[in-house]
Structures are given as structure tokens and as C-alpha cells.
C-alpha positions as CSV (number, residue, x, y, z in Angstrom):
1,M,-22.8,12.5,-40.1
2,K,-25.5,14.9,-38.9
3,K,-27.4,14.4,-42.1
4,A,-27.1,10.6,-42.2
5,L,-27.3,9.7,-38.5
6,D,-28.9,12.9,-37.1
7,I,-26.0,13.2,-34.6
8,E,-24.5,16.6,-33.6
9,P,-20.9,16.7,-34.6
10,S,-20.0,18.4,-31.3
11,E,-21.3,15.3,-29.5
12,V,-19.1,12.8,-31.4
13,L,-16.2,11.4,-29.3
14,R,-12.8,10.5,-30.7
15,I,-12.2,7.0,-29.4
16,S,-9.7,4.2,-30.1
17,A,-10.0,1.1,-27.9
18,K,-6.7,-0.2,-29.4
19,L,-4.7,2.9,-28.4
20,G,-6.8,3.8,-25.4
21,T,-7.6,7.2,-26.9
22,G,-10.7,8.9,-25.4
23,V,-11.8,5.9,-23.2
24,P,-12.1,8.1,-20.0
25,D,-14.3,10.5,-22.0
26,L,-16.4,7.6,-23.2
27,L,-17.0,6.3,-19.7
28,R,-18.0,9.8,-18.4
29,A,-20.3,10.2,-21.4
30,I,-22.1,6.9,-20.6
31,V,-22.7,8.1,-17.1
32,H,-24.0,11.5,-18.0
33,R,-25.8,10.9,-21.3
34,I,-27.5,7.5,-20.7
35,P,-30.2,7.7,-18.0
36,P,-30.1,5.2,-15.2
37,P,-32.7,2.4,-15.1
38,V,-35.9,3.2,-13.4
39,G,-37.1,0.3,-11.1
40,N,-38.2,-0.5,-7.6
41,V,-36.5,-3.3,-5.7
42,N,-39.4,-3.7,-3.4
43,K,-42.0,-4.3,-6.1
44,P,-42.9,-7.8,-7.3
45,F,-40.2,-9.2,-9.6
46,R,-40.6,-8.8,-13.4
47,G,-38.1,-9.0,-16.1
48,L,-38.0,-8.6,-19.9
49,V,-36.5,-11.4,-22.0
50,F,-34.4,-10.0,-24.8
51,D,-32.2,-12.9,-25.9
52,S,-31.6,-16.6,-25.4
53,W,-29.5,-19.5,-26.7
54,F,-28.9,-23.2,-26.1
55,D,-26.0,-24.5,-24.1
56,K,-25.2,-28.1,-24.7
57,R,-24.4,-28.8,-21.0
58,R,-26.9,-26.6,-19.2
59,G,-29.8,-26.0,-21.5
60,V,-31.3,-22.7,-22.5
61,V,-29.6,-19.5,-21.3
62,T,-32.1,-16.6,-21.1
63,L,-30.9,-12.9,-20.9
64,V,-33.3,-10.8,-18.8
65,A,-33.4,-7.1,-18.1
66,V,-34.8,-6.8,-14.5
67,V,-37.4,-4.0,-14.4
68,D,-38.7,-4.4,-10.9
69,G,-38.0,-6.5,-7.8
70,Q,-35.3,-9.1,-7.4
71,L,-34.6,-12.7,-8.2
72,K,-32.5,-15.4,-6.5
73,K,-31.6,-19.0,-7.1
74,E,-34.3,-21.7,-6.4
75,D,-37.1,-19.1,-7.0
76,K,-40.2,-20.4,-8.9
77,I,-40.8,-18.3,-12.0
78,S,-43.2,-18.3,-14.9
79,F,-43.5,-16.6,-18.3
80,V,-46.6,-14.6,-19.4
81,S,-46.7,-16.3,-22.7
82,S,-47.1,-19.8,-21.1
83,D,-48.3,-21.5,-18.0
84,K,-45.1,-23.5,-17.4
85,V,-43.3,-23.1,-14.0
86,Y,-39.5,-23.3,-13.7
87,E,-37.1,-23.4,-10.8
88,V,-34.1,-21.0,-11.2
89,K,-31.0,-23.2,-11.2
90,D,-28.5,-20.4,-11.8
91,I,-28.4,-16.6,-12.2
92,G,-25.6,-14.1,-12.9
93,L,-24.2,-11.3,-14.9
94,M,-22.4,-11.2,-18.3
95,R,-18.9,-9.7,-17.9
96,P,-18.6,-10.6,-20.8
97,D,-18.6,-14.3,-19.8
98,K,-21.2,-15.7,-17.4
99,V,-20.4,-14.8,-13.7
100,S,-22.7,-16.4,-11.2
101,A,-24.4,-14.2,-8.6
102,E,-26.7,-14.7,-5.6
103,K,-29.4,-12.3,-6.8
104,L,-30.4,-10.0,-9.6
105,Y,-31.9,-6.6,-8.7
106,A,-34.0,-4.0,-10.5
107,G,-31.9,-2.2,-13.1
108,Q,-29.5,-5.1,-13.7
109,V,-29.2,-7.2,-16.8
110,G,-28.3,-10.8,-16.3
111,Y,-28.9,-14.4,-17.3
112,I,-31.2,-17.1,-16.0
113,M,-30.9,-20.9,-16.3
114,C,-34.0,-22.8,-15.3
115,G,-33.8,-26.1,-17.1
116,M,-35.5,-25.1,-20.4
117,K,-35.1,-27.6,-23.2
118,T,-35.6,-25.4,-26.2
119,T,-35.3,-21.7,-26.9
120,K,-38.9,-21.7,-28.1
121,E,-39.8,-21.6,-24.4
122,A,-38.0,-18.3,-24.0
123,Q,-39.7,-15.9,-26.4
124,I,-38.0,-12.5,-27.1
125,G,-40.1,-9.8,-25.5
126,D,-41.8,-12.1,-23.0
127,T,-42.2,-11.1,-19.4
128,V,-40.9,-13.3,-16.5
129,S,-42.2,-13.1,-13.0
130,H,-42.5,-15.0,-9.7
131,K,-45.1,-17.8,-9.9
132,S,-46.6,-16.5,-6.7
133,S,-46.8,-12.8,-7.9
134,P,-48.0,-12.7,-11.6
135,V,-47.6,-9.3,-13.3
136,P,-48.9,-7.8,-16.5
137,P,-46.7,-8.1,-19.6
138,I,-44.1,-5.4,-20.1
139,L,-44.5,-5.5,-23.9
140,P,-47.4,-6.9,-25.9
141,I,-46.4,-10.2,-27.5
142,R,-47.9,-11.3,-30.7
143,P,-47.9,-15.0,-31.2
144,A,-45.5,-16.2,-33.9
145,K,-47.2,-17.1,-37.1
146,Q,-46.6,-20.8,-38.0
147,M,-45.2,-21.4,-41.4
148,H,-47.3,-23.6,-43.7
149,P,-45.6,-26.9,-44.7
150,E,-45.6,-25.8,-48.3
151,E,-43.8,-22.6,-47.4
152,K,-41.2,-24.5,-45.4
153,S,-40.4,-26.6,-48.4
154,K,-39.8,-23.5,-50.5
155,A,-37.2,-22.1,-48.1
156,K,-34.2,-23.8,-49.5
157,P,-30.7,-23.1,-48.0
158,A,-28.0,-21.4,-50.0
159,A,-25.5,-23.7,-51.7
160,S,-22.6,-21.8,-50.0
161,D,-24.1,-22.6,-46.6
162,V,-24.4,-26.2,-47.4
163,V,-20.8,-26.4,-48.7
164,A,-19.5,-24.7,-45.6
165,A,-21.6,-27.0,-43.3
166,Y,-20.3,-30.1,-45.0
167,I,-16.7,-29.0,-44.8
168,R,-17.1,-28.4,-41.1
169,Q,-18.8,-31.7,-40.7
170,R,-15.8,-33.4,-42.3
171,R,-13.5,-31.4,-40.0
172,H,-12.0,-29.4,-42.9
173,P,-10.7,-32.2,-45.2
174,A,-7.8,-31.7,-47.6
175,W,-10.2,-32.2,-50.5
176,T,-13.8,-33.2,-51.4
177,S,-15.8,-33.5,-54.6
178,F,-19.6,-33.8,-54.6
179,F,-22.9,-32.8,-56.2
180,L,-25.8,-30.8,-54.8
181,S,-29.2,-31.1,-56.2
182,R,-30.9,-27.9,-57.4
183,R,-34.1,-29.2,-55.8
184,H,-32.6,-28.8,-52.3
185,V,-30.4,-25.6,-52.5
186,T,-30.4,-22.2,-54.2
187,N,-27.6,-21.4,-56.6
188,S,-25.7,-18.8,-54.5
189,H,-22.5,-19.1,-56.5
190,F,-24.1,-18.2,-59.8
191,G,-21.4,-17.0,-62.3
192,L,-18.5,-18.4,-60.3
193,S,-16.5,-21.3,-61.7
194,H,-13.1,-21.2,-60.0
195,F,-12.8,-19.2,-56.7
196,N,-11.6,-19.0,-53.1
197,F,-13.9,-20.1,-50.4
198,N,-13.0,-19.6,-46.7
199,V,-14.4,-21.9,-44.0
200,D,-13.4,-21.1,-40.4
201,G,-10.0,-19.7,-41.5
202,H,-9.3,-22.6,-43.9
203,N,-9.1,-21.5,-47.6
204,Y,-10.4,-23.7,-50.4
205,H,-10.0,-23.5,-54.1
206,V,-13.4,-24.4,-55.5
207,L,-14.1,-25.7,-59.0
208,R,-17.8,-25.3,-59.5
209,T,-20.0,-26.0,-62.5
210,G,-23.8,-26.1,-63.0
211,C,-24.5,-29.5,-64.5
212,F,-28.3,-29.9,-64.5
213,P,-29.9,-31.1,-62.4
214,F,-26.9,-30.7,-60.0
215,L,-24.3,-28.3,-58.9
216,K,-20.8,-29.9,-58.9
217,Y,-18.2,-28.7,-56.3
218,H,-14.6,-29.8,-56.2
219,C,-12.9,-28.2,-53.1
220,T,-9.2,-28.4,-52.4
221,K,-7.6,-26.9,-49.3
222,R,-5.0,-24.4,-50.7
223,P,-3.5,-21.0,-49.8
224,Y,-5.4,-18.0,-51.1
225,E,-4.6,-17.1,-54.8
226,D,-6.0,-14.7,-57.3
227,L,-8.2,-17.0,-59.4
228,S,-10.0,-14.3,-61.4
229,W,-8.4,-15.2,-64.7
230,D,-9.1,-18.9,-64.1
231,N,-12.7,-18.0,-63.4
232,R,-13.0,-15.9,-66.6
233,L,-11.5,-18.8,-68.7
234,M,-14.0,-21.3,-67.4
235,R,-16.9,-19.0,-67.9
236,F,-15.7,-18.3,-71.5
237,L,-15.5,-22.0,-72.3
238,K,-19.0,-22.6,-70.9
239,I,-20.4,-19.8,-73.0
240,L,-18.6,-21.1,-76.1
241,N,-20.0,-24.6,-75.9
242,L,-23.4,-23.5,-74.8
243,G,-23.2,-25.6,-71.6
244,L,-23.9,-28.8,-73.5
245,P,-21.0,-30.9,-72.1
246,M,-22.0,-29.9,-68.6
247,L,-25.6,-30.9,-69.3
248,A,-24.4,-34.3,-70.5
249,Y,-22.2,-34.6,-67.4
250,G,-25.2,-33.8,-65.1
251,L,-27.5,-36.3,-66.9
252,A,-24.8,-39.0,-66.7
253,A,-24.2,-38.3,-63.0
254,S,-27.9,-39.0,-62.3
255,F,-27.1,-42.6,-63.2
256,L,-23.5,-42.9,-61.9
257,I,-24.0,-41.5,-58.4
258,K,-23.3,-44.3,-55.9
259,H,-23.0,-42.7,-52.5
260,E,-25.1,-40.2,-50.5
261,E,-24.4,-38.3,-47.2
262,R,-26.5,-35.9,-45.2
263,V,-25.7,-32.4,-43.8
264,R,-27.6,-31.0,-40.9
265,L,-28.4,-27.3,-41.5
266,N,-31.0,-25.2,-39.8
267,G,-32.9,-28.3,-38.6
268,C,-33.0,-29.9,-42.0
269,D,-31.0,-32.8,-43.6
270,I,-29.6,-31.8,-46.9
271,P,-28.4,-34.6,-49.2
272,I,-25.0,-34.5,-50.8
273,Y,-24.2,-37.0,-53.6
274,F,-20.9,-38.6,-54.6
275,L,-19.8,-40.8,-57.6
276,I,-17.8,-42.9,-55.0
277,K,-17.4,-42.8,-51.3
278,E,-14.5,-40.5,-50.4
279,N,-11.4,-41.4,-48.4
280,H,-10.0,-38.3,-46.7
281,N,-7.0,-40.1,-45.0
282,Y,-4.5,-38.6,-47.5
283,S,-3.8,-35.1,-48.6
284,V,-3.8,-33.6,-52.1
285,S,-0.7,-32.0,-53.5
286,R,-0.5,-28.9,-55.6
287,K,0.5,-31.0,-58.6
288,R,-2.5,-33.2,-58.2
289,T,-4.8,-30.2,-57.9
290,S,-3.2,-28.7,-61.0
291,K,-3.9,-31.9,-62.9
292,S,-7.5,-31.8,-61.9
293,V,-7.9,-28.2,-63.2
294,V,-6.1,-29.1,-66.4
295,G,-8.2,-32.3,-66.8
296,L,-11.5,-30.4,-66.3
297,T,-10.3,-27.7,-68.8
298,V,-9.4,-30.4,-71.4
299,A,-12.8,-32.1,-70.8
300,V,-14.6,-28.8,-71.5
301,I,-12.5,-28.1,-74.6
302,S,-13.1,-31.6,-75.9
303,G,-16.8,-30.9,-75.4
304,V,-16.5,-27.8,-77.5
305,V,-14.7,-29.7,-80.3
306,L,-17.2,-32.5,-80.2
307,F,-20.1,-30.0,-80.4
308,L,-18.5,-28.2,-83.4
309,V,-17.8,-31.6,-85.2
310,V,-21.5,-32.7,-84.7
311,L,-22.7,-29.3,-85.9
312,L,-20.4,-29.4,-89.0
313,D,-21.4,-33.0,-89.8
314,T,-25.1,-32.1,-89.5
315,E,-24.7,-29.1,-91.8
316,T,-22.8,-31.3,-94.3
317,K,-25.5,-33.8,-94.4
318,C,-28.1,-31.1,-94.9
319,L,-26.2,-29.7,-97.8
320,T,-25.7,-33.1,-99.3
321,G,-29.3,-33.9,-99.0
322,D,-30.2,-30.7,-100.7
323,V,-27.9,-31.5,-103.6
324,L,-29.3,-35.0,-104.0
325,F,-32.8,-33.7,-103.7
326,E,-32.2,-31.2,-106.5
């Protein structure tokens, strides 16, 4: 520990929050080892923004470390990075939930709500002060570099994130089967054909295959099982048939897709494609899912046989042609 973290072994405390072991020692160590905040309540107010998030009902919540002065409700505040003026609607402390307070004083860490519409107005590292008493910035802020539109288009989300977002959007359906375009996502499940996929505590058995120009996902809500052998079998069959049946499947899907839905992810709409519009008003039994796995396996094996037949027929014609030519 000393070598990896540069911590003296004698200073390490034995603590277990579950058992309550060493908690009094921890509290005493916090008091003695961590220096108290240095600030002056009588100086003009200034605070350091170190986090923010959006609340659907109350707008942006900004976390501020008060360096000097004090802040109360209905005060007019401004941020160094912008000229906008806000009126404080609510202030308080995090314990750990929001607890409203009348004032925030130097040395305290609390939240501010002032009617902001977007977190872009509360930059991390910015300095907040009273409008009537501007102060110099606590930390130098470098303006965020704007991403070029071409760079934005290259930042594709991972397929796993899109799948999880769609399952949440459909409120964890019993099953779903769809295509993702390789133009819109990155292949984050490369090498996986049959696997478990957990979304918010709901486990899904996923049959996945790369069928250019798509990625096909068939997800069924099922208890966790060891699918490693199933995954190896599917990978072996794909290698055996050189992926030709899946290529044919993907090219055919380009013409057979009839329905499209959108998933909102990181401010972008990602399209998801279906052969038919799904009806999620009924559940899928284990027997039905097993039939789907068997059906897909049979389809892959049929593709292998077809490929071998075509290859053998081509070789026979070539040999026949050579004999006739001779």
C-alpha cells in the first residue's frame, strides 16, 4: 500500500461501516487530519462551483463550496464566466438529500437553485458571487472547446448502451428483436453471440449476430444462466460457414425492414429497425425461447450445408469442364 498509494501503513484505519468497526476512530481522524476550511464570513460572497445536475421539477441544481461571505435566499448572484444574473430561489445542504437552509456561510458546501434551464450555465470550476460585489475568479476557467460537426458525427454510441436505452424505453419488455445499423453504433459486443445482459436488475438472454450492414439483437427476459457453451457453439458455426448466411440475412433485411423506432441517447436519436412492428402485450415462455434458439441454430446449419453444396457443385463443374476441354 505504501508503494502503490504512498500511504504510511501506520496511518491506515481498520473500518467497517457494516459492522461499525473503527467508525469513532474515523471521525476523530477526520477532525484531526483534515484542516478546517479557511474563509471569512465578513468578506464579499464568493463560491466555487464543483458540480451540477438537472432536476425535472426545479431546474438546475448547482453544488457550491462557499469560500468567503454568506448567501441567502432572494440574493442576486452572477457567475464570472457569464453576465447573466439570477435570483436565488432555494439554498441548502446535502445530508445526503437536499435540506433547505436560510443561509450558507464561508466553509460550508451546499446547493443553489436559481432557475437555470441548462447545466451549461453552471460550468464546473466557475466562481459565483453577489451581483453587487463582483470578485476575481477562484480558479482560472478555460472556455470549452466546441466540437466540430464532423467530429460529432464520428462519436457513435456503443451498441450495448443503445440496447439498454431501448429496453428502458419499452419499460423492460418480455422480449424484443431488432436491428441496429453499423453506421449509427459501435460494435461493443464483438465476439458475443449468446449472452446474459442485465438492464436495471432485469436479466435478458441475448442472441446477437453481425449481419452486414446491421447488428441483429433478439432479447428475451429470462433468469441468469451460464450461456458460455451456447456462445461457443454459435461462434464455431459462424466461423465454419464463413459468415455467408449472416451476410445474406443482412442484405435481405435491408429490403424487408418495415418499421423504425427512435431511441434518445446522449442528446441524439438513434434509429432501431424491425421486420414488423412488435406487440409486447404478451410474454414469451421458456419453450418459445428455446424454439427460437433451435430455429436460429438450424438456419445457420442449413446455411453451412447450402454453402458446402454450392462449393461442391462448383468444383464438380470445374472438373467436368476440364475433362471436356481435354
